[in-house]
TORLOVEX-708676 format. One record per residue (C-alpha): residue number from 1; x, y, z; chain. Coordinates in Angstrom, 2 decimals, padded with zeros to 5 digits. Layout:
# TORLOVEX-708676
seq,u,v,w,mol
NUM,X,Y,Z,A
...
***
This chain:
# TORLOVEX-708676
seq,u,v,w,mol
1,000.18,-000.05,-000.21,A
2,001.61,003.57,-000.77,A
3,002.30,005.65,002.03,A
4,001.66,009.63,002.26,A
5,005.39,011.39,003.01,A
6,005.72,011.45,006.57,A
7,005.35,014.76,008.73,A
8,008.16,015.03,011.61,A
9,005.75,013.33,014.40,A
10,003.13,010.40,014.42,A
11,000.27,010.75,016.61,A
12,-000.89,012.77,019.43,A
13,-004.07,014.66,020.96,A
14,-005.47,018.14,020.99,A
15,-005.28,019.89,024.32,A
16,-008.85,021.65,023.99,A
17,-010.50,023.99,026.17,A
18,-007.36,025.30,027.47,A
19,-006.93,028.44,025.46,A
20,-010.21,028.40,023.49,A
21,-013.36,030.00,025.18,A
22,-012.31,032.49,027.39,A
23,-010.98,035.89,027.60,A
24,-008.14,037.74,028.96,A
25,-010.39,038.04,032.46,A
26,-012.01,034.37,032.02,A
27,-009.08,032.26,030.45,A
28,-007.88,028.67,031.55,A
29,-004.38,029.24,031.67,A
30,-003.44,026.65,034.44,A
31,-005.86,023.78,032.98,A
32,-002.59,022.42,031.48,A
33,000.77,021.53,033.07,A
34,004.13,019.89,032.21,A
35,002.73,016.95,033.78,A
36,000.05,016.54,031.30,A
37,002.30,016.82,028.51,A
38,004.52,013.76,030.21,A
39,001.38,012.37,030.65,A
40,000.58,012.55,026.78,A
41,004.22,011.47,026.01,A
42,003.67,008.21,028.44,A
43,000.72,007.26,026.13,A
44,002.75,007.38,022.95,A
45,002.37,010.84,021.86,A
46,004.90,012.94,020.16,A
47,002.96,015.52,019.39,A
48,000.52,018.05,021.22,A
49,-001.97,020.36,018.85,A
50,-003.36,023.51,020.76,A
51,-006.25,025.35,019.37,A
52,-005.77,029.01,020.19,A
53,-008.56,031.21,020.22,A
54,-006.86,034.56,019.68,A
55,-009.84,036.34,018.43,A
56,-011.33,036.09,021.79,A
57,-008.08,036.99,023.75,A
58,-006.69,039.93,021.16,A
59,-008.45,043.36,020.59,A
60,-008.65,045.45,017.59,A
61,-008.12,048.47,019.54,A
62,-004.24,047.69,020.38,A
63,-003.59,046.21,017.03,A
64,-004.44,043.15,018.35,A
65,-001.54,042.36,020.54,A
66,-001.33,038.79,021.93,A
67,-001.43,039.57,026.05,A
68,000.98,038.72,028.30,A
69,-000.46,035.71,029.86,A
70,-001.13,033.94,026.71,A
71,002.71,034.44,025.72,A
72,003.60,033.10,029.08,A
73,001.73,029.77,028.48,A
74,002.84,029.33,025.06,A
75,006.49,030.08,026.39,A
76,006.00,027.46,028.91,A
77,004.60,025.04,026.15,A
78,007.64,025.88,023.89,A
79,010.26,025.12,026.85,A
80,008.39,022.04,027.84,A
81,007.96,020.23,024.71,A
82,011.61,020.98,024.16,A
83,012.66,019.45,027.22,A
84,010.51,016.24,026.43,A
85,011.11,016.03,022.80,A
86,007.73,016.81,021.75,A
87,006.08,018.77,018.86,A
88,003.82,021.42,019.78,A
89,001.30,022.94,016.96,A
90,000.27,026.64,018.02,A
91,-003.01,026.54,016.00,A
92,-004.97,029.89,015.48,A
93,-008.34,028.49,015.88,A
94,-011.72,030.24,015.32,A
95,-015.48,029.75,015.82,A
96,-016.59,026.66,014.14,A
97,-020.60,026.29,015.14,A
98,-022.67,025.71,012.18,A
99,-023.72,029.24,012.65,A
100,-020.34,030.96,011.93,A
101,-018.19,031.84,009.18,A
102,-014.50,033.05,008.13,A
103,-014.63,036.82,007.93,A
104,-012.88,037.77,003.82,A
105,-010.79,040.47,005.80,A
106,-009.88,037.76,008.41,A
107,-006.36,038.89,007.45,A
108,-006.69,042.17,009.78,A
109,-005.68,039.39,013.08,A
110,-004.50,036.74,011.04,A
111,-001.14,039.22,009.99,A
112,-000.37,041.06,013.33,A
113,-000.75,037.65,015.20,A
114,001.43,035.59,013.18,A
115,004.26,038.43,012.79,A
116,004.42,038.74,016.37,A
117,004.56,034.62,017.20,A
118,007.10,033.82,014.37,A
119,009.15,037.01,015.66,A
120,008.95,035.67,019.18,A
121,009.57,031.86,018.22,A
122,011.94,031.98,015.10,A
123,014.95,030.87,017.16,A
124,013.20,028.10,019.52,A
125,013.91,024.68,018.53,A
126,012.34,022.69,015.69,A
127,009.49,021.23,017.82,A
128,007.43,024.22,017.81,A
129,005.09,024.11,014.68,A
130,002.76,027.17,013.10,A
131,-001.05,026.15,012.17,A
132,-002.01,029.41,010.05,A
133,-005.37,028.85,010.73,A
134,-008.18,026.12,011.78,A
135,-011.33,025.11,009.54,A
136,-011.69,028.40,007.16,A
137,-015.25,027.79,006.29,A
138,-018.14,029.91,004.99,A
139,-015.84,031.90,002.63,A
140,-015.35,030.89,-001.06,A
141,-012.16,028.54,-002.10,A
142,-010.47,030.94,-004.01,A
143,-010.51,033.82,-001.62,A
144,-009.17,032.01,001.15,A
145,-006.35,030.75,-001.18,A
146,-005.45,033.90,-001.88,A
147,-005.21,034.58,002.35,A
148,-003.05,031.69,003.08,A
149,-001.00,032.28,000.15,A
150,-000.17,035.69,001.55,A
151,-000.32,034.48,005.02,A
152,002.32,031.95,004.27,A
153,004.76,034.76,002.57,A
154,004.43,037.04,005.62,A
155,005.26,034.16,008.23,A
156,008.38,033.02,005.88,A
157,009.80,036.36,005.64,A
158,010.11,036.17,009.60,A
159,010.82,032.68,010.44,A
160,012.49,030.27,007.77,A
161,013.05,027.51,010.22,A
162,009.96,026.05,011.55,A
163,007.46,023.70,009.63,A
164,003.95,025.83,009.01,A
165,000.46,023.75,008.60,A
166,-001.91,024.92,006.08,A
167,-005.30,023.96,005.42,A
168,-007.97,024.31,003.17,A
169,-011.48,026.27,002.83,A
170,-014.70,023.80,003.68,A
171,-013.95,023.06,006.85,A
172,-010.17,021.44,006.46,A
173,-012.11,019.33,004.06,A
174,-010.06,016.71,001.56,A
175,-012.01,019.33,-001.15,A
176,-010.11,022.19,000.05,A
177,-006.87,020.81,000.71,A
178,-006.84,019.62,-002.71,A
179,-007.60,023.35,-004.14,A
180,-004.86,024.61,-002.00,A
181,-001.87,026.57,-003.70,A
182,001.37,024.52,-004.32,A
183,003.68,026.27,-001.64,A
184,007.11,025.03,-002.83,A
185,008.12,024.82,000.79,A
186,009.65,021.68,001.82,A
187,008.29,022.80,005.49,A
188,004.66,023.16,004.57,A
189,002.52,020.17,006.07,A
190,-001.12,019.86,004.43,A
191,-003.91,019.32,006.86,A
192,-007.36,017.91,006.54,A
193,-009.88,016.87,009.48,A
194,-011.71,013.51,009.77,A
195,-015.16,012.83,011.36,A
196,-017.21,010.90,008.63,A
197,-020.25,009.93,008.92,A
198,-020.92,013.34,010.44,A
199,-024.34,012.24,011.78,A
200,-022.80,009.29,013.65,A
201,-019.25,011.23,015.23,A
202,-021.57,014.31,015.90,A
203,-024.90,013.16,017.31,A
204,-026.36,015.16,020.01,A
205,-023.98,017.91,019.24,A
206,-025.90,021.40,020.14,A
207,-023.33,023.80,018.12,A
208,-024.42,021.48,014.84,A
209,-028.24,021.72,015.93,A
210,-028.31,018.11,016.35,A
211,-029.71,017.67,019.92,A
212,-032.46,015.47,019.34,A
213,-029.98,013.37,016.63,A
214,-029.49,010.37,018.83,A
215,-028.99,006.37,018.65,A
216,-027.37,006.54,015.35,A
217,-025.41,003.23,014.61,A
218,-022.18,002.75,012.74,A
219,-022.29,001.46,010.09,A
220,-025.59,002.35,009.30,A
221,-028.50,-000.40,009.53,A
222,-031.97,000.11,009.21,A
223,-033.13,-002.04,011.48,A
224,-031.27,-000.15,014.40,A
225,-031.94,003.41,012.97,A
226,-034.21,005.41,015.80,A
227,-036.83,007.06,014.13,A
228,-036.94,010.72,012.88,A
229,-037.68,013.50,015.36,A
230,-040.97,015.08,015.55,A
231,-041.34,017.90,013.27,A
232,-037.75,017.92,012.29,A
233,-035.80,020.35,011.46,A
234,-033.96,021.26,008.06,A
235,-030.66,019.75,009.56,A
236,-032.47,016.77,011.31,A
237,-034.00,015.86,008.06,A
238,-030.74,015.98,006.14,A
239,-028.78,013.69,008.79,A
240,-031.42,010.77,008.47,A
241,-032.41,011.33,004.65,A
242,-028.27,011.14,004.32,A
243,-027.18,008.52,006.49,A
244,-028.01,005.64,004.58,A
245,-025.61,006.56,002.11,A
246,-022.75,008.27,004.29,A
247,-023.09,005.80,007.03,A
248,-021.27,003.04,005.28,A
249,-017.87,001.51,005.65,A
250,-017.24,002.26,001.86,A
251,-017.91,005.73,002.18,A
252,-015.83,006.00,005.44,A
253,-012.89,004.52,003.40,A
254,-013.05,006.24,-000.22,A
255,-010.90,009.47,000.42,A
256,-007.72,007.72,002.25,A
257,-005.79,006.41,-000.91,A
258,-006.60,009.95,-002.04,A
259,-004.81,011.41,000.69,A
260,-001.95,009.37,000.02,A
261,-001.89,010.68,-003.59,A
262,-001.93,014.33,-003.17,A
263,000.99,013.91,-000.35,A
264,002.75,012.05,-003.13,A
265,001.71,014.57,-005.93,A
266,002.76,017.89,-003.99,A
267,005.75,016.02,-002.42,A
268,004.54,017.39,001.11,A
269,003.73,015.46,004.29,A
270,-000.30,015.65,005.04,A
271,-001.53,015.71,008.59,A
272,-005.27,014.70,010.07,A
273,-005.01,017.52,012.40,A
274,-008.46,016.53,014.05,A
275,-010.38,013.04,013.93,A
276,-012.78,011.77,016.68,A
277,-016.22,010.68,017.73,A
278,-018.34,012.30,020.67,A
279,-018.55,010.04,024.11,A
280,-021.67,011.89,024.79,A
281,-024.36,010.26,022.66,A
282,-022.55,007.39,020.95,A
283,-022.93,003.72,022.22,A
284,-019.43,003.33,023.84,A
285,-018.81,000.07,021.85,A
286,-019.50,001.55,018.53,A
287,-017.57,004.51,019.02,A
288,-014.25,002.13,019.77,A
289,-014.95,000.06,016.73,A
290,-015.20,003.51,014.56,A
291,-011.59,004.50,016.07,A
292,-010.28,001.23,015.08,A
293,-011.20,001.17,011.97,A
294,-010.22,005.22,011.21,A
295,-006.76,004.64,013.17,A
296,-006.08,001.70,011.01,A
297,-007.11,003.70,007.60,A
298,-004.48,006.31,009.06,A
299,-001.67,004.23,010.33,A
300,-001.40,001.92,007.07,A
301,-001.21,005.09,005.04,A
302,001.40,006.52,007.05,A
303,-000.57,009.40,007.81,A
304,000.10,011.49,011.25,A
305,-002.89,012.42,013.53,A
306,-003.99,014.20,016.32,A
307,-007.08,012.85,018.05,A
308,-010.22,015.54,019.22,A
309,-009.43,015.92,021.96,A
310,-007.67,014.52,025.03,A
311,-010.15,015.63,028.00,A
312,-013.70,016.86,027.08,A
313,-016.39,015.27,025.07,A
314,-014.40,013.55,022.13,A
315,-011.44,012.73,024.81,A
316,-009.68,009.47,025.70,A
317,-010.95,009.43,029.36,A
318,-013.91,007.98,030.66,A
319,-016.49,010.71,030.91,A
320,-018.18,010.99,034.33,A
321,-022.23,011.91,034.35,A
322,-022.79,015.50,034.22,A
323,-018.62,016.20,034.35,A
324,-018.11,016.45,030.54,A
325,-015.55,019.06,031.18,A
326,-014.01,018.12,034.59,A
327,-010.25,017.18,034.55,A
328,-010.22,013.53,034.81,A
329,-007.41,011.58,036.96,A
330,-004.76,010.07,035.30,A
331,-004.28,006.99,034.77,A
332,-007.04,006.09,036.42,A
333,-010.27,007.28,034.18,A
334,-008.40,006.79,030.81,A
335,-010.63,004.31,028.84,A
336,-008.35,001.29,028.28,A
337,-010.46,000.12,025.13,A
338,-010.29,003.47,023.25,A
339,-006.52,003.72,023.81,A
340,-005.94,000.56,022.31,A
341,-008.40,001.36,019.31,A
342,-006.35,004.53,018.75,A
343,-002.87,002.74,019.05,A
344,-001.81,004.30,022.10,A
345,000.52,002.97,024.87,A
346,-001.51,001.52,027.76,A
347,-000.14,002.64,031.11,A
348,001.83,-000.15,032.99,A
349,-000.47,-002.04,035.34,A
350,-003.90,-000.74,033.80,A
***
């Protein structure tokens, strides 16, 4: 089987919530410590992707200056990952609920933020990686491609050392990735995200207006499908009408060889920056099976990946009722079946 060109890392997780949903006044700066990085490494992770919602922390009034508390956190991450020999991805994260969109003038914040980051970290170790923006969406592909091409040139004019991750429009889909410019930069990694079939992995998700979409099996089985909710919304109706076609194993598998072909054509690494399945409403056994399938598809083709997420609703710990986002105990609360399915290391004694 053909394999993709290798990224400098193999597998990891996203440290979510940490630097996403707060503000300067309400942040989670102390949510993760060096110990969490050590724990993740003990599971076999060699990369941590860190979603950072700069639009929450930076203000147009001062030219989108990154606040000191956030720079202090990122400085710590740089030091910890260098010491541990792990990669850290600084990901410019953004709103991704179904009602959001990427503004056509998003360069107003991307440019000053990345100028500051590139200047600050250009002399740090190779373990730092820049992801220019997460999941652009609601923006035309040619418009986004112009933005990311200019942003890549800006960062490279300051820092020619570190890897840069680029993702396409349409939510970092394969369609968007395939349409990206050819950067001709031997330190560019192309990224995509994978949550197929979406009706299965995101069932019950309020940010997708799927609260009433529950009990969906994978693969699709007409005898096990729940009834469509009464007075269904357009979103709910679409989920149920499309699932017989999109909920098959063949549909999940079909793009993976194309990812490899893209990598070989571009002579560049590719990376699955997010893949995951919600723990909140998905049957636990079917969730484990989905991870076994997707992890195998990625590993067979040499595609690096990081699960969404570590703690949280898509995480690798057993979820306690009513405490979806509470910090679990390590290693006591780890979901061992899920670790095995994801090709991660089960701690000694567990």
